[in-house]
DRENNU-873816 format. One record per residue (C-alpha): chain; residue in three letters; x, y negated, z. Coordinates in steps of 0.05 Angstrom, whole numbers, plus 5000, padded with zeros to 4 digits. Each point is the difference from the previous one (the first is absolute). Example, Ala and Ser with C-alpha at 12.3 -4.5 7.8 and 13.67 -1.06 7.14 Angstrom:
<atoms>
+-------+------+------+------+------+
: chain : resn :    u :    v :    w :
+-------+------+------+------+------+
:     A :  ALA : 5246 : 5090 : 5156 :
:     A :  SER : 5027 : 4931 : 4987 :
+-------+------+------+------+------+
</atoms>
This chain:
<atoms>
+-------+------+------+------+------+
: chain : resn :    u :    v :    w :
+-------+------+------+------+------+
:     A :  UNK : 6156 : 9153 : 4736 :
:     A :  UNK : 4936 : 4989 : 5063 :
:     A :  UNK : 5011 : 4949 : 5038 :
:     A :  UNK : 5038 : 5005 : 5063 :
:     A :  UNK : 4991 : 4936 : 5042 :
:     A :  UNK : 4967 : 4989 : 5073 :
:     A :  UNK : 4986 : 4955 : 5039 :
:     A :  UNK : 5019 : 4999 : 5080 :
:     A :  UNK : 4966 : 4941 : 5008 :
:     A :  UNK : 5031 : 4941 : 4985 :
:     A :  UNK : 5059 : 5043 : 4965 :
:     A :  UNK : 5002 : 5015 : 4945 :
:     A :  UNK : 5043 : 5075 : 4984 :
:     A :  UNK : 5022 : 5028 : 4925 :
:     A :  UNK : 4979 : 5059 : 5016 :
:     A :  UNK : 4983 : 5037 : 5065 :
:     A :  UNK : 5066 : 5029 : 5017 :
:     A :  UNK : 5047 : 4973 : 5054 :
:     A :  UNK : 5058 : 5016 : 5049 :
:     A :  UNK : 4991 : 5030 : 5077 :
:     A :  UNK : 5040 : 4951 : 5040 :
:     A :  UNK : 5056 : 5046 : 5034 :
:     A :  UNK : 5015 : 5047 : 4934 :
:     A :  UNK : 5007 : 4940 : 4956 :
:     A :  UNK : 5063 : 4968 : 5039 :
:     A :  UNK : 5000 : 4917 : 4958 :
:     A :  UNK : 4980 : 5027 : 4946 :
:     A :  UNK : 5065 : 4985 : 4962 :
:     A :  UNK : 5028 : 5066 : 5020 :
:     A :  UNK : 4951 : 5033 : 4942 :
:     A :  UNK : 5016 : 4939 : 4956 :
:     A :  UNK : 5050 : 5056 : 4954 :
:     A :  UNK : 4939 : 5047 : 4997 :
:     A :  UNK : 4937 : 4968 : 4975 :
:     A :  UNK : 4979 : 4924 : 4985 :
:     A :  UNK : 4986 : 4981 : 5058 :
:     A :  UNK : 4951 : 4942 : 4967 :
:     A :  UNK : 4954 : 5064 : 4971 :
:     A :  UNK : 4976 : 5024 : 5064 :
:     A :  UNK : 4931 : 4958 : 5042 :
:     A :  UNK : 5044 : 4985 : 5052 :
:     A :  UNK : 5064 : 5014 : 5055 :
:     A :  UNK : 4994 : 5002 : 5072 :
:     A :  UNK : 5071 : 4980 : 5031 :
:     A :  UNK : 5019 : 5046 : 5060 :
:     A :  UNK : 4987 : 4976 : 5065 :
:     A :  UNK : 5009 : 4934 : 5027 :
:     A :  UNK : 5006 : 4975 : 5069 :
:     A :  UNK : 5009 : 4934 : 5030 :
:     A :  UNK : 5068 : 5021 : 5037 :
:     A :  UNK : 5057 : 5056 : 4978 :
:     A :  UNK : 4975 : 5062 : 5018 :
:     A :  UNK : 5062 : 5066 : 4990 :
:     A :  UNK : 4938 : 5048 : 4999 :
:     A :  UNK : 5009 : 5074 : 5037 :
:     A :  UNK : 5048 : 5037 : 5003 :
:     A :  UNK : 5029 : 5048 : 4957 :
:     A :  UNK : 4964 : 5067 : 4976 :
:     A :  UNK : 4950 : 4951 : 4986 :
:     A :  UNK : 4965 : 5037 : 4932 :
:     A :  UNK : 4988 : 5084 : 4989 :
:     A :  UNK : 4972 : 5024 : 4946 :
:     A :  UNK : 4933 : 5052 : 5017 :
:     A :  UNK : 4960 : 5039 : 4955 :
:     A :  UNK : 4962 : 4973 : 4956 :
:     A :  UNK : 5031 : 4924 : 5032 :
:     A :  UNK : 5041 : 4960 : 5039 :
:     A :  UNK : 5013 : 4973 : 5069 :
:     A :  UNK : 5036 : 4930 : 5018 :
:     A :  UNK : 5007 : 4957 : 5057 :
:     A :  UNK : 5046 : 4943 : 4968 :
:     A :  UNK : 4974 : 4957 : 5043 :
:     A :  UNK : 4993 : 4923 : 4961 :
:     A :  UNK : 5087 : 4993 : 4985 :
:     A :  UNK : 4983 : 4937 : 4971 :
:     A :  UNK : 5042 : 4939 : 5015 :
:     A :  UNK : 4948 : 4950 : 5011 :
:     A :  UNK : 4957 : 4971 : 4960 :
:     A :  UNK : 5059 : 4926 : 4990 :
:     A :  UNK : 5036 : 5045 : 4970 :
:     A :  UNK : 4943 : 5030 : 4953 :
:     A :  UNK : 4997 : 4915 : 4985 :
:     A :  UNK : 5074 : 5001 : 4988 :
:     A :  UNK : 5021 : 5056 : 4961 :
:     A :  UNK : 4953 : 5059 : 4982 :
:     A :  UNK : 4942 : 4929 : 4974 :
:     A :  UNK : 5034 : 4971 : 4945 :
:     A :  UNK : 5025 : 5072 : 4977 :
:     A :  UNK : 4932 : 5004 : 4981 :
:     A :  UNK : 4958 : 4944 : 4999 :
:     A :  UNK : 4991 : 5012 : 4915 :
:     A :  UNK : 4983 : 5053 : 4981 :
:     A :  UNK : 4929 : 4995 : 4964 :
:     A :  UNK : 4959 : 5057 : 5056 :
:     A :  UNK : 4989 : 4988 : 5074 :
:     A :  UNK : 5038 : 5005 : 5051 :
:     A :  UNK : 4968 : 5017 : 5061 :
:     A :  UNK : 5038 : 4998 : 5073 :
:     A :  UNK : 4985 : 5048 : 5064 :
:     A :  UNK : 4995 : 4954 : 5056 :
:     A :  UNK : 5007 : 5038 : 5074 :
:     A :  UNK : 5012 : 4985 : 5064 :
:     A :  UNK : 5008 : 5017 : 5073 :
:     A :  UNK : 4934 : 4948 : 5019 :
:     A :  UNK : 4963 : 4945 : 4979 :
:     A :  UNK : 5049 : 4931 : 5003 :
:     A :  UNK : 5042 : 5058 : 4957 :
:     A :  UNK : 4952 : 5013 : 4940 :
:     A :  UNK : 4986 : 4929 : 4999 :
:     A :  UNK : 5062 : 4970 : 4984 :
:     A :  UNK : 5031 : 5049 : 4947 :
:     A :  UNK : 4929 : 4988 : 4983 :
:     A :  UNK : 5009 : 4933 : 4993 :
:     A :  UNK : 5060 : 4983 : 4978 :
:     A :  UNK : 4984 : 5054 : 4927 :
:     A :  UNK : 4943 : 4959 : 4989 :
:     A :  UNK : 5052 : 4937 : 4984 :
:     A :  UNK : 5032 : 5038 : 4955 :
:     A :  UNK : 4971 : 4994 : 4923 :
:     A :  UNK : 4988 : 5053 : 4953 :
:     A :  UNK : 4993 : 5060 : 5067 :
:     A :  UNK : 4920 : 4993 : 4976 :
:     A :  UNK : 4983 : 5059 : 5068 :
:     A :  UNK : 5019 : 5018 : 5058 :
:     A :  UNK : 4988 : 5086 : 5036 :
:     A :  UNK : 4982 : 4996 : 5067 :
:     A :  UNK : 5033 : 5065 : 5024 :
:     A :  UNK : 4953 : 5003 : 5073 :
:     A :  UNK : 5035 : 5071 : 5015 :
:     A :  UNK : 5053 : 4964 : 5046 :
:     A :  UNK : 4991 : 5003 : 5066 :
:     A :  UNK : 4985 : 4942 : 5051 :
:     A :  UNK : 5035 : 4990 : 5043 :
:     A :  UNK : 4972 : 4953 : 5035 :
:     A :  UNK : 4936 : 5058 : 5020 :
:     A :  UNK : 5039 : 5069 : 5010 :
:     A :  UNK : 5030 : 5003 : 4929 :
:     A :  UNK : 4930 : 5021 : 4975 :
:     A :  UNK : 4992 : 4994 : 4927 :
:     A :  UNK : 4968 : 4935 : 4981 :
:     A :  UNK : 4957 : 5034 : 4952 :
:     A :  UNK : 4972 : 5050 : 5040 :
:     A :  UNK : 4945 : 4964 : 5041 :
:     A :  UNK : 4955 : 4952 : 4952 :
:     A :  UNK : 5015 : 4953 : 5043 :
:     A :  UNK : 5071 : 4989 : 5000 :
:     A :  UNK : 5004 : 5005 : 4929 :
:     A :  UNK : 4947 : 4950 : 4996 :
:     A :  UNK : 5044 : 4961 : 5045 :
:     A :  UNK : 5062 : 5005 : 4959 :
:     A :  UNK : 4976 : 4989 : 4944 :
:     A :  UNK : 4949 : 4920 : 5015 :
:     A :  UNK : 5072 : 4979 : 5030 :
:     A :  UNK : 5033 : 5018 : 4932 :
:     A :  UNK : 4934 : 4976 : 4952 :
:     A :  UNK : 5018 : 4946 : 5053 :
:     A :  UNK : 5070 : 4970 : 4970 :
:     A :  UNK : 4992 : 5049 : 4926 :
:     A :  UNK : 4966 : 4958 : 4946 :
:     A :  UNK : 5014 : 5061 : 4928 :
:     A :  UNK : 4975 : 5074 : 4997 :
:     A :  UNK : 4999 : 5041 : 5065 :
:     A :  UNK : 5001 : 5061 : 4985 :
:     A :  UNK : 4999 : 5048 : 5071 :
:     A :  UNK : 5033 : 5072 : 5009 :
:     A :  UNK : 4960 : 5049 : 5046 :
:     A :  UNK : 5017 : 5052 : 5035 :
:     A :  UNK : 4962 : 5074 : 4995 :
:     A :  UNK : 5011 : 5005 : 5071 :
:     A :  UNK : 4946 : 4985 : 5025 :
:     A :  UNK : 4932 : 5025 : 5019 :
:     A :  UNK : 4965 : 4959 : 4951 :
:     A :  UNK : 5040 : 4966 : 4943 :
:     A :  UNK : 4926 : 4973 : 4970 :
:     A :  UNK : 4997 : 4957 : 5070 :
:     A :  UNK : 5063 : 4975 : 4995 :
:     A :  UNK : 4999 : 4977 : 4931 :
:     A :  UNK : 4943 : 4960 : 5014 :
:     A :  UNK : 5024 : 4967 : 5067 :
:     A :  UNK : 5056 : 4974 : 4944 :
:     A :  UNK : 4955 : 4967 : 4946 :
:     A :  UNK : 4955 : 4983 : 5051 :
:     A :  UNK : 5072 : 4937 : 5026 :
:     A :  UNK : 5005 : 4990 : 4921 :
:     A :  UNK : 5041 : 5056 : 4971 :
:     A :  UNK : 5001 : 4990 : 4919 :
:     A :  UNK : 5015 : 5082 : 4994 :
:     A :  UNK : 5024 : 5050 : 5038 :
:     A :  UNK : 5028 : 5067 : 4975 :
:     A :  UNK : 5006 : 5066 : 5038 :
:     A :  UNK : 5037 : 5052 : 5015 :
:     A :  UNK : 5059 : 4988 : 5039 :
:     A :  UNK : 5039 : 5054 : 5013 :
:     A :  UNK : 4975 : 5054 : 5053 :
:     A :  UNK : 5027 : 5024 : 5067 :
:     A :  UNK : 5039 : 5057 : 4996 :
:     A :  UNK : 5058 : 5048 : 5029 :
:     A :  UNK : 5049 : 5054 : 4981 :
:     A :  UNK : 5044 : 5041 : 5027 :
:     A :  UNK : 5067 : 5041 : 4990 :
:     A :  UNK : 4988 : 5067 : 5022 :
:     A :  UNK : 5069 : 5023 : 4998 :
:     A :  UNK : 5024 : 4938 : 5053 :
:     A :  UNK : 4939 : 4994 : 5041 :
:     A :  UNK : 5004 : 4927 : 4965 :
:     A :  UNK : 4945 : 4954 : 4985 :
:     A :  UNK : 5028 : 4978 : 4917 :
:     A :  UNK : 4987 : 4924 : 5014 :
:     A :  UNK : 5035 : 4953 : 5054 :
:     A :  UNK : 4938 : 4990 : 5022 :
:     A :  UNK : 4962 : 5053 : 5018 :
:     A :  UNK : 4940 : 4975 : 4947 :
:     A :  UNK : 4998 : 4968 : 4949 :
:     A :  UNK : 4960 : 4977 : 4931 :
:     A :  UNK : 4981 : 5057 : 4961 :
:     A :  UNK : 4983 : 4989 : 4922 :
:     A :  UNK : 5008 : 5034 : 4921 :
:     A :  UNK : 4940 : 5040 : 4976 :
:     A :  UNK : 4985 : 5040 : 5057 :
:     A :  UNK : 4971 : 4934 : 5023 :
:     A :  UNK : 4956 : 4984 : 4953 :
:     A :  UNK : 4932 : 5027 : 5010 :
:     A :  UNK : 4994 : 4965 : 5059 :
:     A :  UNK : 5019 : 4941 : 4968 :
:     A :  UNK : 4949 : 5006 : 4953 :
:     A :  UNK : 4937 : 5017 : 5049 :
:     A :  UNK : 5029 : 4932 : 5036 :
:     A :  UNK : 4999 : 4962 : 4937 :
:     A :  UNK : 4923 : 5018 : 4973 :
:     A :  UNK : 4976 : 4995 : 5070 :
:     A :  UNK : 5046 : 4927 : 5019 :
:     A :  UNK : 4972 : 4983 : 4924 :
:     A :  UNK : 4927 : 5011 : 5011 :
:     A :  UNK : 4998 : 4967 : 5074 :
:     A :  UNK : 5024 : 4930 : 4975 :
:     A :  UNK : 5005 : 4953 : 4941 :
:     A :  UNK : 5062 : 4977 : 4997 :
:     A :  UNK : 5041 : 5037 : 4943 :
:     A :  UNK : 5054 : 5073 : 5029 :
:     A :  UNK : 5061 : 5011 : 4979 :
:     A :  UNK : 5003 : 5074 : 5010 :
:     A :  UNK : 5075 : 5046 : 5013 :
:     A :  UNK : 5023 : 5066 : 5023 :
:     A :  UNK : 5029 : 5045 : 4962 :
:     A :  UNK : 4981 : 4978 : 4936 :
:     A :  UNK : 5062 : 5033 : 4955 :
:     A :  UNK : 4967 : 4996 : 4921 :
:     A :  UNK : 4934 : 4968 : 4976 :
:     A :  UNK : 4957 : 5050 : 5000 :
:     A :  UNK : 5011 : 4987 : 5084 :
:     A :  UNK : 4999 : 4924 : 4999 :
:     A :  UNK : 4936 : 5014 : 4947 :
:     A :  UNK : 4960 : 5045 : 5063 :
:     A :  UNK : 5006 : 4930 : 5043 :
:     A :  UNK : 4976 : 4954 : 4955 :
:     A :  UNK : 4953 : 5051 : 4992 :
:     A :  UNK : 4992 : 5002 : 5064 :
:     A :  UNK : 4985 : 4914 : 4998 :
:     A :  UNK : 5065 : 4968 : 5008 :
:     A :  UNK : 5026 : 4936 : 4962 :
:     A :  UNK : 5071 : 5023 : 4991 :
:     A :  UNK : 5046 : 5052 : 5025 :
:     A :  UNK : 5069 : 5001 : 5034 :
:     A :  UNK : 5042 : 5041 : 4983 :
:     A :  UNK : 5067 : 5016 : 5068 :
:     A :  UNK : 5028 : 5075 : 5001 :
:     A :  UNK : 4995 : 5018 : 4927 :
:     A :  UNK : 5052 : 4926 : 4975 :
:     A :  UNK : 5052 : 5060 : 5043 :
:     A :  UNK : 4993 : 5052 : 4959 :
:     A :  UNK : 5000 : 4972 : 4930 :
:     A :  UNK : 5015 : 4918 : 4997 :
:     A :  UNK : 4945 : 5003 : 4937 :
:     A :  UNK : 4946 : 5029 : 5032 :
:     A :  UNK : 4966 : 4937 : 5007 :
:     A :  UNK : 5006 : 4982 : 4921 :
:     A :  UNK : 4964 : 5077 : 4988 :
:     A :  UNK : 4937 : 4984 : 5040 :
:     A :  UNK : 4991 : 4932 : 4952 :
:     A :  UNK : 4997 : 5045 : 4939 :
:     A :  UNK : 4969 : 5050 : 5030 :
:     A :  UNK : 4946 : 4943 : 5025 :
:     A :  UNK : 4984 : 4989 : 4932 :
:     A :  UNK : 5012 : 5064 : 4961 :
:     A :  UNK : 4939 : 5030 : 5042 :
:     A :  UNK : 4961 : 4927 : 4997 :
:     A :  UNK : 5008 : 5016 : 4920 :
:     A :  UNK : 4977 : 5069 : 5003 :
:     A :  UNK : 4946 : 4991 : 5037 :
:     A :  UNK : 4986 : 4942 : 4959 :
:     A :  UNK : 4989 : 4945 : 5056 :
:     A :  UNK : 5017 : 4934 : 4966 :
:     A :  UNK : 5033 : 4963 : 5083 :
:     A :  UNK : 5034 : 5047 : 5050 :
:     A :  UNK : 4947 : 4957 : 5045 :
:     A :  UNK : 4939 : 5046 : 4975 :
:     A :  UNK : 5023 : 5068 : 5042 :
:     A :  UNK : 5017 : 4953 : 5074 :
:     A :  UNK : 4954 : 5048 : 5046 :
:     A :  UNK : 4971 : 5023 : 4943 :
:     A :  UNK : 4993 : 5069 : 5024 :
:     A :  UNK : 4945 : 5054 : 4999 :
:     A :  UNK : 4978 : 5023 : 5063 :
+-------+------+------+------+------+
</atoms>
């Protein structure tokens, strides 16, 4: 068997397979289907400073080769996470990461500071695709300056591994990645969902209550793969790739494009055991091609 371990800066993963926030609940929901300890890590659903109800229904819709969602970060807030969720997940022998979101910089900072105190949470994933309500609702991750502002503020209070999740809904995702690298991000994960919409032609109405939502699934993979390749060639910090990974071959393509690790999202809804199959498939690929370690194929695209 090949060595599957990888390093995201100071964060060691037993293999490069993580789960994507928003598709894996708090992890325990999948414990009947897979051995969570086999994962390189899992990322729990988006957590905000305060309780959020999320958007009105309907807020999910199936699309060709993918799905749209507009859940709206429904969660009970960081204090609830600390009191009720953290005790149930802290003792797994893998990396447990918390996805942190906010409506303004102060929200991000306070939420990250609270999670920083949790001994068994070695990293957070900062979702900077959320709207900055103080600047007209524009996503923090849509401009290099705004991205650097929120990441820099969180970096001052968060002392562990800081992963930043990037939006593809920008002119240059590589420029955003360089801006957050410059203020202390330890790694970047990409891509978040693409902005899309769907219409019920018979009713002449949008399928989502919010009209537009986040597109994920197999249909976004070519875009995600391109973004990972661009960012991996633009920054020195590790890149975590996600977007349309449905099988081991997809994951391997992201590693070849320069990702150090991958996240599996929408595929979890189709097959709750997909992460185990991807881990085994990467191992089989490395053996078949006579690689001794997964690190040998990171960025090893023959272009």
